[in-house]
N, C-alpha and C positions, 0 to 999 in steps of 0.2 A: 667244311663239313664233309664227312664221308658220304660219297655219292649214294651208296646203298641205303644208308639211314635216311638221307634226304628224300630219295625216291620212295621209300616205304611210307614216310610221313605224308608226302604229297599224294601218293596213291590213296591213302586213307582220306585225306582232305577232299580229293576228287570224288570219292565214293559218298561223302557227306552230301555233296551237291547232286550227283548223278544217281537218282533213285529209280529212274524209269527202265534202266537196262539197255538204253540206246547206245551207250559207249561214248557219247558226246554230251557236252553241257552247253547251255545257253543262259542268257540273263534271267529268264523266267525260272530256271532251275535254282539259281542262287537265291532269287527272291522267294522261291518255294521253301528253301531252308529257313529264311527269315520268317516266313509265315508260320512254319512249324514251331519256331521258337516263340513267336508272339502268341500263338494259340496255347502253347504249353503254359505260359504265364498269364493267360487270360487278358492279354493286352491287345487293344485295337490298333490296326496299322495307321489309323488317323490320329491316335493320341500323340502327345509330344514324344514319348519314348518310342512309339511305333514308327513315327515319321523319321526320327533320328536313325533307327535301325534300317529302315528301307533306304534312306538317303546314303547311309554309310555302306550298305551292301551294293548300292548302285555305284558308289565311288570305287569299290573294289573291282566290280565288273569293268568299269571304264578304264581303270589302270591295267587290268589284265588284257583288255582288248588293245589298248594303246601299245603295250609291250610287244604285242604280236603285229602291230601295224595294221590293225583291222578296225572296222567300225563296230559299234556295240551290238549290232544285230547278228554278229557272227556266232557260229557254233565252235566249240573247242573240243578236240580230242584229248585224251589223257596226256599225250606227249606235248600238245599245245599248252595245256594247263601247267605242266611241269616247267616248260620254258618260260611262260608268262610269269608264274610265281617267282621263279629265280630272277628274272629281269626286273620285275616291278618291286618285289618285296625282300627277297633274300639277299641278292647282290646289289639291288638298287636302293634308292633312298626313300621309297614309298611306305615302308612299314610304319614309321612313326606318324606320318601325315595322313595316311589313308587307312591302313589296316588296323592300327591300334584303336582309333576311334570306334570302329565296328566292334572290336573286342570289348571295349569299355562299355558300350551300350548293352551288349549281351550280359556282361558281368553285373551291371546295374539292374538289369531286369531280374537276375537271379537274387538280388538283394531287395526283396519285396518290401521289407520294413525300413529300408534306408539306413540301417545301423552299420553298414560297411562290412557286414559278415554274410557269408553264404553257408547254409547248413546242408547236410546230406540230401534232404528232400528237394531243395532247389537245384542242387547240382544234378540230381537224378533227372529232374524235369528238363534241364538243359541238354544233358547227354542223350536223353530220349529223342529230342528233336534232331540230334546229329546221327541217330541210328546206332548208338553204342549198345552192345548187348547188355541186357539187364544184369547178368552175372558179373560183368566187368566193372560196373559203376562203383561199387563199394571199395574195391581194391584201388581203382583210380583215385577216388577221394582220399583214401588213406595214404597213398603215395604222395599226393599233393599237400596233404595236411602234415607237413613235416614237424610242426610243433606238437601235434597230438592233441590239440584243443577241441577237436570235433567240429570245427568251422574253418572256412577259408576266408581270408580278407579279400575284398574285391581286388585290391592291388596284387594279392598273391595269384588270383586267377588270371589277371591280365599278364603278369610275369610268366606264368606257366604257358600261356598261349604264345608269348614271344619266344620262349624256349622251344616250344613245339615247332613253330613255323620257321623260325630263322636261326635257332640255336644249333651249335655243332657239337655239343657235349653229349656223347651217347649215354651218359649216366645222369643227365639232368632230370629232375623230377617232372619237369614239364612234358617230357616225352610220354608220360602217363596220362596226359590230359583227356584222351579218349579211350583209355584202357591200355592193355598191353599191346606193344607193337609186334 
């Protein structure tokens, strides 16, 4: 993957988590992102889906901490986060076993009626939790909706996230997951 593209995507991912302006993240910040997602969809953290989301985000934090050789109470700088993501998920084997389950839970939360499809309103709710600018959401949705059906399959959203986080194709539609890069 071109290092500039990777770094740009990882910078954006760091900013999804680091909303305080402190320049570092900790486990509570990642769980805060999870809480914003759950609130957006009106889901309790103690529900089955809420518990799965919290557990999967905890798994991501554990993998990132382990990749840095630190305990889970550590704080991570932007550079630490880049290195940990590369080690744990991009170059390492953890994407399918740790990261994908978290993506799957988020995608399933977006599919409130369980029909396997995510409409623009649900997509907007998700991206709002990630801090995507309101004006970028529609274009992001249209770029991901390659079939032009006006909906995204849960599987399409999961694939878009894989392209975003570990893909190396600068033209992949998944690069638009959170709006323009």
